[in-house]
N, C-alpha and C positions, 0 to 999 in steps of 0.2 A: 484500458487508461489509453490516453490518448495524450503527445503522440506514442508511436511505438517502435522502434529503436526512440529512443530521448536522448539527447544533450540540451541543456542541463537540467530541464525537470519534467517532470509528466505529472499530469493530472488524473486522479481516479474519479470516477463518476458514479455511483451506486445510488438504489432506493432500495427503503427499507419500508415495508408493509404497514409495520404495527410498529409501539415505540418499543425497540429494545437496547440492549445495552452490545456495543459494538466496540470489535478488537481488531483494527487495518494492521499488519505487520509485515514486513519485509526483513527476507531470508535469501542467505545468500544461496549459491550452487551447493554449497554443503547443507544446508538447514540451520545456519546459526541466524540468530536473530540480528540485524543491522540495526532496523529501529522502529520504535512502533508510533506509528501514526494518529490511528484512534484508538483510546482504551476509556469510552465514555457511553453513558444512556444516552440515545439518540432521539428524537420525534420522529412519528413516522416522516416519510417524503423521501425527497431527494437531497444528496450530497454531495461535496464535491473536495476532496483532501489533495492536494498538491505535494509531493517529494521533488526535492531538489538533487536528489543522488547523493545527503550523506546517511552517516553514519547518526547514532546518539549523541554523539559526540561533535558533533558538526564538521567532522573529516569527508575529505571528497570521496566516494568509492570509487576503485579502479571497472573501467570498460568489464563486462558481463554480462552473464545471464541474472536475473533477480525473480524471487518469487512473492508476491505480495499475496499475504491470506487475508481473506475478511471475514471474520465469523459474527454470525450473531442468533438470537435464538430459532432463527428459520433455519439455520444450518451454517454452514463453512465452504468458501469456494474460496481457490486458488489458481493464477494465473501467473504466466510468464514473461517478465519486464526485462526490457534490455536498454542498457547502459550506454549508448557508444559515446565515449570520449573523445 
């Protein structure tokens, strides 16, 4: 993601080699789901998704470390994301 740390938003760039169901979820440091950014069948290719540092209800999240988990048929990748308000 870029930028990282971020305020007020960050963008995730990822590429899927074959069409696949993709799920991109943000979790807090305790592992609780904050928001699901993607839960859809995506075509092969590059994709961009923006997170504005808000939870599923639209409330602003506090500064801290979060984890973005991308799951596709090819596997799962998790990265650390820092929100600095």
